[in-house]
Every structure is written in structure tokens, then in C-alpha cells.
C-alpha positions in Angstrom: -18.0 -9.4 26.7 -15.8 -6.9 27.5 -13.3 -9.5 28.3 -10.8 -11.7 26.2 -9.1 -14.6 27.5 -5.5 -14.8 26.1 -2.9 -17.5 27.1 -5.2 -17.8 30.2 -4.9 -14.5 31.6 -7.7 -12.2 31.7 -7.8 -8.6 29.8 -10.5 -6.4 31.2 -10.2 -3.5 28.7 -8.6 -0.3 28.9 -10.4 0.2 32.2 -7.7 -1.0 34.2 -5.5 1.2 32.4 -7.5 4.3 33.1 -7.1 3.6 36.8 -3.3 3.4 36.4 -3.0 6.5 35.1 -4.6 8.3 37.4 -2.4 7.1 40.0 0.7 8.2 37.9 -0.7 11.7 37.6 -1.7 11.4 41.5 2.1 10.4 42.7 3.2 13.1 39.9 1.2 15.9 42.1 3.0 14.7 45.1 6.4 14.1 43.9 6.4 17.4 42.5 5.3 18.7 46.1 8.1 16.7 47.4 10.8 18.5 44.8 9.4 21.6 46.0 10.0 20.8 49.6 13.7 19.8 48.6 14.4 22.7 46.9 13.9 24.7 50.4 16.4 22.1 52.2 19.3 24.3 54.1 21.9 22.1 53.4 23.8 19.8 50.8 23.0 16.4 50.5 24.3 13.7 47.6 21.0 11.9 47.0 18.3 14.2 47.8 18.7 17.6 45.7 17.0 19.3 43.4 18.4 17.1 40.4 17.5 13.8 41.6 13.9 15.1 42.7 14.0 16.4 38.8 15.0 13.2 37.8 11.7 12.0 39.6 9.4 14.0 38.0 10.9 13.4 34.7 10.6 9.6 34.9 6.5 9.9 36.3 6.1 11.8 33.1 7.8 9.6 31.1 5.4 6.9 32.4 2.2 8.9 31.8 3.0 9.1 28.1 4.1 5.4 27.8 0.5 4.9 29.6 -1.4 7.1 27.5 0.2 5.1 24.5 -1.3 1.7 26.0 -4.6 3.4 26.1 -4.7 4.7 22.6 -3.3 0.9 21.7 -6.1 -0.6 23.5 -8.7 1.8 22.3 -7.3 0.5 18.5 -8.6 -2.9 19.5 -11.5 -2.3 20.8 -14.6 -3.0 18.7 -18.4 -1.5 19.9 -21.3 -2.3 18.2 -24.6 -1.1 18.6 -27.4 -3.8 17.9 -31.3 -3.5 17.8 -33.0 -4.8 21.2 -36.6 -5.5 22.3 -39.3 -2.5 22.1 -40.0 -1.1 24.8 -43.6 -0.8 26.5 -44.4 2.1 24.5 -43.5 0.2 21.5 -40.2 2.0 20.7 -37.2 0.5 19.8 -34.2 -0.2 22.1 -30.9 -0.6 21.6 -27.8 -2.2 23.3 -23.9 -2.1 22.9 -21.7 -5.1 22.5 -18.3 -4.6 23.1 -15.3 -7.0 21.9 -11.7 -6.8 22.5 -9.3 -8.3 19.7 -5.9 -9.4 20.2 -4.4 -6.8 18.1 -5.2 -4.1 15.7 -4.9 -6.2 12.6 -7.7 -8.3 13.9 -10.0 -5.7 14.5 -9.0 -4.0 10.8 -9.6 -7.6 9.4 -12.9 -7.9 11.3 -14.3 -4.5 10.2 -13.1 -5.2 6.9 -15.1 -8.2 6.2 -18.4 -5.9 7.5 -17.6 -3.5 5.4 -17.4 -5.6 2.3 -20.6 -7.6 3.5 -22.3 -4.4 3.4 -20.8 -3.3 0.2 -21.8 -6.5 -1.6 -25.4 -5.4 -0.6 -25.2 -1.8 -1.8 -27.5 -1.5 -5.4 -24.5 -1.1 -7.7 -23.0 -4.5 -6.8 -26.1 -6.3 -6.6 -26.2 -6.1 -10.3 -22.6 -5.3 -11.2 -21.5 -8.2 -13.0 -22.8 -10.0 -16.2 -21.8 -13.6 -15.7 -21.4 -15.8 -19.3 -22.1 -18.9 -17.7 -25.7 -17.7 -16.4 -26.6 -16.3 -19.6 -27.7 -13.3 -17.9 -30.6 -15.2 -15.3 -28.7 -14.3 -12.1 -25.8 -13.3 -10.4 -23.8 -16.6 -9.1 -23.5 -16.6 -5.3 -19.6 -16.2 -5.2 -17.2 -13.5 -4.5 -16.3 -10.9 -7.2 -15.0 -7.3 -7.5 -17.3 -4.7 -5.4 -17.4 -1.1 -6.8 -16.1 0.3 -3.9 -16.3 4.0 -5.7 -16.0 5.9 -8.8 -14.8 9.7 -8.7 -13.2 12.1 -10.8 -9.5 12.8 -10.3 -8.9 15.8 -12.7 -8.9 19.3 -10.9 -8.6 21.8 -13.6 -12.2 22.2 -15.4 -10.8 24.8 -17.7 -9.3 22.2 -19.9 -10.3 18.5 -21.2 -8.0 16.1 -19.4 -7.8 12.7 -20.8 -6.4 10.0 -18.3 -3.7 8.1 -19.7 -1.8 5.9 -17.1 -1.2 5.3 -13.5 1.0 3.6 -11.0 0.8 2.2 -7.5 3.1 3.9 -4.9 3.2 1.2 -2.2 4.5 3.7 0.6 3.2 3.0 3.7 0.8 6.0 5.3 2.6 7.9 7.7 0.5 8.4 10.8 0.7 11.6 12.4 -0.6 10.1 15.7 -2.1 6.5 16.9 -5.9 6.7 17.5 -8.6 3.9 17.4 -9.3 4.6 13.9 -6.1 4.5 12.7 -6.0 1.3 9.8 -3.0 -1.1 10.4 -3.3 -1.8 6.9 -3.2 0.5 4.0 -3.1 0.7 0.6 -0.9 3.5 -0.2 -1.5 5.8 -3.0 -2.2 5.8 -6.7 -0.5 8.2 -9.2 -3.0 8.9 -12.1 -1.8 11.1 -15.0 -4.5 12.7 -17.2 -3.5 14.5 -20.4 -4.4 17.3 -22.8 -3.0 17.5 -26.5 0.2 19.8 -24.7 0.5 18.9 -21.1 -0.2 16.4 -17.9 -1.6 16.7 -15.0 -1.1 14.2 -11.9 -3.4 13.3 -9.3 -2.4 11.1 -6.4 -5.2 9.5 -4.6 -4.9 8.1 -1.3 -6.3 4.7 -0.6 -6.4 4.8 2.9 -9.7 4.1 4.0 -12.9 2.6 2.5 -13.1 6.6 1.0 -10.2 7.4 -1.0 -9.5 10.9 -2.2 -7.3 13.1 -4.0 -5.0 14.5 -2.1 -2.4 16.3 -4.2 -2.5 17.6 -7.8 0.3 19.2 -10.2 0.8 19.5 -14.1 3.8 19.0 -16.1 4.6 20.5 -19.2 4.2 17.5 -21.8 2.1 14.6 -22.1 2.6 11.8 -19.6 2.5 8.4 -21.7 3.8 5.8 -18.5 5.0 6.0 -15.2 6.9 3.6 -12.8 7.8 3.5 -9.3 11.3 3.2 -8.2 12.1 1.8 -4.6 14.8 3.6 -2.5 18.2 1.4 -2.6 19.2 -0.5 0.3 23.0 0.0 1.1 23.8 -3.8 0.2 21.7 -3.3 -3.1 23.6 -0.5 -4.7 26.6 -1.9 -3.4 27.8 0.4 -0.8 29.4 -1.0 2.3 27.5 -0.2 5.8 29.7 1.9 7.9 30.7 0.3 10.8 31.0 3.5 13.1 28.2 5.9 13.5 29.5 8.1 10.5 26.6 8.7 8.3 27.2 8.7 4.6 25.8 11.9 2.4 22.2 11.6 1.1 21.7 10.2 -2.3 19.1 10.4 -4.6 18.6 6.7 -4.6 18.1 6.5 -1.0 14.2 7.7 -1.2 11.3 6.2 -3.3 10.5 7.8 -6.6 7.8 7.8 -9.7 9.4 8.5 -13.3 7.2 10.0 -15.8 7.9 9.2 -19.4 7.0 12.1 -21.3 5.9 12.5 -25.1 8.4 15.1 -25.5 11.1 12.5 -25.2 12.2 13.3 -21.7 12.4 11.5 -18.4 11.0 13.3 -15.2 11.9 11.8 -11.5 9.7 13.1 -8.8 10.0 12.0 -4.8 7.2 9.9 -4.0 6.7 11.2 -0.7 3.5 11.7 0.9 4.2 13.6 3.6 5.6 17.0 1.6 5.2 18.7 -1.5 6.4 16.7 -4.6 10.1 17.5 -5.0 11.3 17.2 -9.1 14.7 15.5 -8.7 15.7 15.3 -12.6 14.5 15.7 -15.8 16.4 14.6 -18.9 16.0 13.5 -22.5 16.6 10.6 -24.1 18.6 9.8 -27.4 17.3 11.8 -30.4 14.4 13.0 -28.0 12.3 9.7 -29.0 9.2 9.6 -27.3 9.0 7.3 -24.5 6.5 4.7 -24.9 7.3 2.5 -21.7 9.2 2.4 -18.4 10.3 -0.7 -16.2 12.9 -0.4 -13.0 15.1 -3.6 -12.2 18.2 -4.0 -10.5 18.9 -0.8 -9.9 18.7 0.2 -13.8 15.6 2.0 -15.6 14.8 0.6 -18.8 12.9 3.1 -21.0 10.9 1.8 -24.1 11.4 4.1 -26.9 9.0 4.9 -30.1 11.9 4.1 -32.1 12.0 0.3 -31.5 15.0 0.6 -28.9 15.2 0.5 -25.3 17.9 2.6 -23.4 19.0 1.5 -20.0 19.9 3.8 -17.2 22.6 3.1 -14.5 23.0 5.4 -11.3 25.9 7.7 -11.1 27.5 8.4 -7.6 24.8 10.8 -6.2 22.3 8.5 -7.0 20.6 10.1 -9.6 20.0 8.4 -13.2 23.0 8.7 -15.4 21.6 10.4 -18.6 25.1 11.0 -20.5 25.4 7.8 -22.3 22.8 5.0 -21.5 23.1 1.9 -23.2 20.8 1.4 -26.2 19.1 -1.7 -27.7 17.9 -1.7 -31.1 14.6 -4.4 -31.3 12.9 -3.0 -34.2 11.5 0.2 -36.2 7.9 0.1 -34.5 7.8 1.4 -31.0 8.5 -0.5 -27.8 4.7 -0.3 -26.2 5.4 -3.1 -23.5 7.7 -4.0 -21.1 7.7 -6.6 -18.4 10.5 -7.4 -15.8 10.6 -11.4 -15.0 13.1 -12.5 -12.6 16.3 -12.6 -14.6 15.1 -11.1 -17.7 13.2 -7.8 -19.1 10.4 -8.7 -21.9 10.2 -6.2 -24.4 7.8 -5.7 -27.3 8.5 -4.5 -30.7 5.7 -5.3 -33.4 4.4 -8.3 -33.3 8.3 -9.9 -31.9 8.7 -10.3 -27.7 12.6 -9.9 -27.1 14.1 -11.5 -23.7 17.0 -9.5 -22.7 19.1 -10.3 -20.2 19.3 -8.0 -16.7 22.8 -8.7 -16.2 24.6 -8.5 -19.9 21.9 -6.2 -21.3 21.8 -8.8 -24.4 19.1 -10.4 -26.2 19.1 -13.9 -25.7 15.8 -15.3 -27.0 12.8 -14.0 -29.3 9.7 -14.7 -29.4 6.8 -14.4 -32.5 3.7 -13.3 -30.8 1.6 -13.5 -33.9 2.5 -14.4 -37.6 -0.3 -12.3 -38.8 1.2 -8.6 -40.2 -0.1 -5.7 -38.6 -0.7 -7.4 -35.1 1.3 -5.1 -32.8 2.0 -6.4 -28.8 0.5 -3.7 -26.6 0.0 -5.2 -23.0 1.8 -8.3 -20.9 1.3 -9.6 -18.1 2.7 -12.8 -16.0 1.1 -15.3 -14.2 2.9 -18.3 -12.8 4.8 -20.1 -15.8 2.6 -18.0 -18.2 2.5 -15.2 -19.7 -0.4 -13.6 -21.5 -0.2 -11.0 -24.4 -2.7 -8.6 -26.1 -2.5 -7.0 -29.4 -3.6 -3.2 -30.5 -6.0 -4.7 -32.7 -8.4 -7.5 -32.1 -9.8 -9.6 -29.3 -7.6 -12.2 -28.7 -5.2 -12.8 -25.7 -2.6 -15.5 -26.5 -0.7 -17.5 -23.4 2.7 -18.7 -23.9 4.9 -20.7 -21.5 7.9 -18.9 -20.2 10.4 -21.3 -20.4 9.7 -23.1 -23.5 8.0 -20.2 -25.2 5.0 -22.9 -26.1 2.2 -21.1 -27.3 -0.7 -22.7 -25.2 -4.1 -20.7 -25.2 -6.1 -18.5 -27.4 -9.0 -16.5 -25.4 -11.3 -14.1 -27.6 -13.1 -11.7 -25.0 -15.4 -10.3 -27.8 -17.9 -13.2 -27.1 -18.5 -12.1 -23.5 -18.7 -8.6 -24.2 -21.3 -8.9 -26.8 -23.7 -10.6 -24.6 -24.3 -7.3 -22.6 -23.6 -4.4 -25.4 -25.8 -4.3 -28.2 -24.7 -4.2 -31.9 -21.7 -5.8 -33.2 -19.1 -3.6 -32.0 -15.4 -4.0 -32.4 -13.5 -5.1 -29.5 -9.6 -4.8 -28.8 -7.8 -4.9 -25.4 -6.7 -1.5 -24.1 -5.2 -2.7 -20.6 -4.5 -5.7 -18.5 -4.0 -7.0 -15.4 -3.6 -10.4 -13.3 -4.2 -10.8 -9.9 -5.3 -13.1 -7.0 -6.5 -15.7 -9.7 -8.6 -13.0 -12.0 -7.2 -11.9 -15.2 -8.9 -8.3 -15.8 -9.0 -7.3 -19.3 -10.1 -3.8 -20.0 -11.4 -3.0 -23.0 -12.0 -0.4 -25.5 -15.8 -0.3 -25.2 -15.0 0.7 -21.8 -16.1 -2.6 -20.0 -14.0 -5.0 -18.2 -13.8 -8.6 -18.7 -13.0 -10.8 -15.3 -11.6 -14.5 -16.8 -10.6 -17.1 -13.8 -6.8 -18.6 -13.9 -5.5 -21.1 -11.4 -3.9 -18.7 -8.2 -1.1 -21.6 -7.7 2.5 -21.6 -9.6 1.2 -23.3 -12.7 0.5 -22.2 -16.0 -2.5 -20.0 -15.9 -5.1 -21.2 -18.4 -8.3 -19.5 -18.5 -11.0 -21.6 -17.1 -15.1 -20.6 -17.9 -16.4 -18.4 -19.4 -15.9 -15.4 -17.2 -17.8 -11.9 -16.3 -18.4 -8.7 -17.6 -18.6 -5.5 -15.6 -21.8 -3.5 -15.9 -19.9 -0.6 -14.2 -17.9 0.9 -17.3 -16.3 3.9 -18.4 -17.4 5.9 -21.6 -14.0 5.3 -23.2 -11.4 2.6 -23.5 -10.4 1.6 -20.1 -7.0 3.0 -20.2 -4.9 1.1 -17.3 -5.8 -1.3 -14.6 -3.5 -1.2 -11.7 -4.0 -3.1 -8.3 -3.4 -1.2 -5.1 -1.7 -4.1 -2.7 -1.8 -3.8 1.1 1.1 -2.2 3.0 1.2 -1.9 6.7 0.8 2.0 8.0 3.4 3.3 10.3 4.1 6.2 13.0 5.5 9.5 11.6 9.1 9.7 12.9 9.8 6.1 12.6 11.6 4.7 9.8 10.1 1.3 8.5 13.4 -0.1 8.6 13.9 0.3 12.4 12.1 -2.1 14.6 10.4 -0.4 17.2 12.0 -0.5 21.0 11.0 -3.6 22.8 8.9 -3.2 26.0 8.7 -6.4 27.4 10.6 -9.6 27.0 8.7 -13.0 25.9 11.8 -15.0 24.8 14.8 -16.4 26.9 17.0 -14.6 24.4 15.5 -11.3 25.4 15.8 -11.9 28.5 19.3 -11.0 29.5 19.4 -8.2 27.2 16.7 -6.4 28.7 17.2 -7.6 32.1 18.5 -3.9 33.1 15.1 -2.9 31.8 12.6 -4.7 34.0 13.3 -4.8 37.9 13.1 -7.9 39.7 9.4 -8.8 41.2 8.6 -7.2 43.9 10.7 -4.1 44.2 9.7 -0.8 43.3 9.7 1.4 40.5 13.4 3.1 39.9 12.5 6.9 38.8 16.3 8.0 39.1 20.0 7.4 39.4 23.4 8.9 39.6 23.8 10.6 36.3 20.3 10.0 34.7 19.5 13.7 34.4 16.0 15.0 33.1 17.4 15.8 29.3 18.6 12.1 29.2 15.0 11.0 30.0 14.2 13.4 27.2 16.6 11.5 25.0 15.5 7.9 25.4 12.2 6.5 27.1 13.4 3.1 27.0 17.4 2.7 27.3 17.2 4.0 30.6 15.8 2.2 33.5 14.3 5.5 34.6 11.0 4.2 32.3 11.1 0.5 34.0 8.1 -0.7 35.6 8.0 -3.1 38.1 5.8 -6.8 38.4 4.6 -6.3 41.6 0.9 -7.0 43.0 -1.0 -3.6 42.1 1.8 -2.4 39.7 1.5 -0.1 37.3 3.5 -2.0 34.4 1.4 -3.8 31.8 1.4 -7.5 31.9 1.8 -9.7 29.2 -1.8 -9.5 28.3 -1.3 -5.8 27.5 2.1 -6.7 25.7 0.7 -7.7 22.2 -1.1 -4.0 22.1 1.9 -2.3 22.9 4.1 -4.5 20.4 1.5 -3.1 17.8 1.2 0.0 18.4 4.4 1.3 16.4 4.6 -1.4 13.9 1.2 -3.3 13.9 2.1 -5.6 11.4 5.3 -7.4 13.2 6.3 -8.3 16.9 9.9 -6.9 18.1 13.1 -8.8 17.3 12.8 -12.3 19.0 9.1 -12.9 18.6 7.0 -14.5 15.9 5.4 -12.4 13.3 2.5 -11.2 13.6 0.5 -11.9 10.4 -2.1 -9.2 9.4 -5.0 -11.1 7.9 -5.3 -9.4 4.3 -9.3 -10.1 3.3 -9.3 -7.8 0.2 -7.3 -6.3 -2.3 -8.0 -2.9 -4.0 -7.7 -2.6 -8.2 -8.2 0.9 -10.0 -9.3 1.1 -13.3 -9.5 4.6 -15.4 -11.0 6.2 -18.4 -13.3 8.9 -18.9 -16.1 9.3 -17.2 -18.6 6.4 -15.4 -21.9 4.7 -16.8 -23.8 1.5 -15.9 -24.3 -0.8 -18.7 -27.7 -2.0 -18.1 -29.3 1.0 -17.2 -30.1 4.7 -19.1 -29.3 8.0 -17.5 -28.4 11.2 -18.8 -25.1 12.7 -18.3 -23.6 16.0 -18.7 -20.9 16.4 -21.6 -18.6 17.3 -18.8 -19.2 14.2 -16.7 -18.7 11.9 -20.2 -15.4 13.0 -21.0 -13.9 13.4 -17.2 -11.1 11.6 -16.1 -12.5 8.8 -13.6 -11.6 5.9 -11.6 -12.9 2.9 -10.6 -11.8 1.3 -7.3 -12.9 -2.1 -7.0 -12.3 -4.3 -3.8 -11.7 -8.2 -4.4 -12.4 -10.5 -1.6 -9.6 -12.7 -1.4 -10.5 -16.2 -1.4 -8.7 -18.6 1.4 -7.9 -21.7 -0.4 
């Protein structure tokens, strides 16, 4: 099983690659001896001199590095299972190993992910993880539902009682320091979780790169954090700058790097670099008009929209240095109640004040339409999410969600989440919505009682009316579910290689690439060219693939990887895509992660004693949602 038939060619795993590596090491030893002998020549010869000999040595060293990378790539496509066998004569259990080779690392990770999800579903926490209203609690349906991957505290300080407040997903890919068989092709970025006391805030950064998420960094800020938003790096075409045709590199701007903006209770905005590789750098700190408390933040089309407690929306644009121009923002007065929720949708920003929702053009920054979400006095819009051509709206009081059409603003459906919640919680407790999220056919509703309600909605781009009575999580927080955020899958990459730069092509597969790379691959039957006039060892160190010093031949017994190895090497530096001129390699994403935050963790259907500290500790629950292939 150590062989895979790929396009009618047999790939026998990394064994041949190790043999090729040993041959290269042997040849390097001989070339070193030859270089030593050349240095002792009495005469001067144009093509036989120490410089040329050193070029040969450098060329072989570069080939060895390339072969080692191929071996690491092959290991990343290798799955080894230990399976139980028959008992031996003495009755002891025996085991045997089965080895599989996948076509690329993405397939291996997808296979392992499906195996991990199957094992996760069999754990005790997930066998009784959800109550299905349709079943009246008699049994759990045999269908795919969110699986609890882990629950963990996110506050480093035990001296003060921090309470979780909000979170934002940072989709930056994980930067791999080296390529190993265990390095995942696909990760989930990281999540910034804000917890607050009465006077200060704390940010915990949770890396979502494996099946065991962990807090990688934690730092304090001087005021309470009420909201956050991620701002991606702006491309030159995006911010209006022209890409220079010469090699002149324009000076770096603050907008060239991704950032996270924090909305503070003191009426200010703090901007941090969001890079995962360095200590957090504060780029900017400025106050809003009249130092009004920031209640919501949204980034859209090079503008930062700031919802204020005064009922206004402040709009900030970029200055020349890429920072936010904080002197004279555009201010739109919507009402007298706080702008609690904002949502960017196509060419409009949806912003709420009280029971009204205002549609603001992202081009003119003017209110174009207005929606009355509820006619009753005191009903304040608290959350909004969009799915297809529908927008779900929740209110700060009451357990009802309302669905409106995004184009006609027609009221389409009302859903009361109190009914399924009362099925599992004793007493007739008041239920309200504390967080809201829609993802992959599920409308997830966090409640003030700590449980999460999951309702099915159509996945296609239509009207997302709720179907069925839904399900309620039996894992709950000890207080309101303060946030629900999705950690979407992102492709990881090696350090030192920008995501916008395509990796160097090693072997062309398309005709159009054949001419461009013909100088890199010698004709069949010819030997390996290790040096040429003017190709010094310094040039070899500068470039591995642009010089023919690093090329390999197709001859019988040659050291070059053939087409059966090409996919492995192509995936090494950018596992999600092939090189230019090739078809994109689709990464099979079998699940996504959803993070909920609140105080502590409890099982609704089990009575367990918890310490006071565990009851109030800022805690996140990480849910893995299997993706149905429909």
C-alpha cells in the first residue's frame, strides 16, 4: 500500500528520494576532493580553476537542499496507521502498519480531519451534546451537528475578575518556520478575545492552528474594550496607488499591514498590528468626537465606521501615511440611542439606533433608506446577521428574532427561541438574545442563559427562513453568551514567502510554461549542469531556480523528481495552489470552527460542583461544525 498510481506512473514514496540524496552527498564528497586537487594545479586554465570548482560544490549543495525539501514534502503526504492484527500463539495482541501516500498534503489533512471528527463525535461530551426539539429529548438524531472541540479559559491574570466581552477573528495564515510532515496545510488563523474589568481590558490571542487551540499571547489595555474589527492590508490598486513599473519600492504605510481596531468605553479607538510573529505594536490611539463611547466597529472600502453611544456614526478615511485621519471624521446623526449593531453588505452599511435600522451608502455616506424593525416602544436592535437575501435582527429584550428581505425590506418571519430553551432549562426563565451568527446553514443564537440555539436555514442564496424547531446545546456558559464568531479556514504558508508571491515553478506542465522554463530543464539524456561562466557561488546563494546551476535532468537514473513528484514539491511552499499556468488545487475543507465566549462552562444535564473562580472565569468554547456536501 506504499504505492499510489498517479496518471499511470508509479510513485513508491520517499524511498527513492532518500537514495537520490545519498548519491548527491557522495558526489559532493568527490567534487570537494576534485576542488582540492584543482587548487594544487601549477598552471592557469580558463575552465579549470578554483572558482569553477567552487561553483560545482555550491550547485551540488543547492541540489541537496532541494532534495531534502522534496523528502519533507513527501512525508507530508504520508499517512501511517497502526492497526490491530491477530493474536500470536501466546494470546498477545499484535499490530501491523498500513502506509498510504496521498496526492498532496491537503488531501492528507482532509483525511486526518475527517478521522479526528469521527473520534470527536464519539467522545462523551458530544454523544449527549445537543437537545433536539423534534425528538422531545428521547434520543439524539444521527445527523451532523456542532461538536465541542474544547473549552478553555482565556484570561492569564487571576488577581482581577475579568469578564469576557467580545472577540474578532484574525484570518492571517499561520507562518510555518519549517516544512514538516505534521505542519497543517489549512489552519484557522487566530481569535482575539477581549475580557474586561470595571476599569481595564485584556486581549488574549488564541491560535486555532491544530486540534488543540491555545493562548499564544496576552496583553492589557488601559480601558474597557466593547468591540473589535479586523482590517486587512490594502493592496496598491485598492487604495488608489499605482504600482511602480521600475524597481523602486514605495515607502511602507500603516495600511500595508493587517490590523485589529479596538473600540473603547472611554471613547477612543486603538489600532494594533495583527501579525502573529511579533509582539503587538500599537500603531494609533485617537478619540472619537466628544469622546463618545464606541459601541460598534465595521471596516468597509478603505473606511472605518464607528458606531457611538450618542446615536451617531463616525466615518474615518486613510491619510497619506496609511493611518486613520482622526481630525475631522464624517459624522452621521442617526438617533438618540446607541448604535449597537452595524453590518456591511455590498454597497451599504446597515446601522441600528433604537428600533430603527439605517441603510448608509458606502459611496456617498448618506442615509438612503430606513427600516423600522419593531413597532413596540423600547425594542432596541442589538444584533444583525445576513444570509442570502435575508437579514435576521435580534433585540436587546425579548426572545424573538425577525427576518427581513434585504432588497424590499419586507418582514418575512418571526422566530421565538424561548420554546426550545425552556425544554431543557427548569423554570420559566426570561430568555433574550445575547449574540448572533449565521454560518453554513445554521443560525446560531447565543442567549442570556448561557445556552446556544441552532436553527436550520437554507444554505443557497435565497430567503433564509428557519425550518424545523432546531436544537439547543447542552454545553453552556454560566452567564450570557457574549459572542459567537466563526474561524474560517485559511491556507498556511512558510515564513519568508509572502502570500501574494507565487512560489517558484520547478517543473512546467503546460505548453506555455515550457518555453519560459526551457532554460531551467536540460534536454533529456544530457547531464546535470553545475556551473557556467559568470555563475559564481554568490549567485547560487542568491537564487536557486533562476539559474541553471540548480537544474536537474530527465535521463535514466537521474536525480530529478519526475511528474509523479511534481505535485508534492509544488505544494511545499504554497499548499493551497499550484504554480501559475496550472489548475488550482482545491483544498477540501471538511469543517469550520465557531467560537463562543462567556463566563465558565457547565453541562446543562449534569450537576457538577465548580469553584467560584471557575464559575466566573472568561472561557471560550470551540465548536467544530462538519460541512455537509450538498
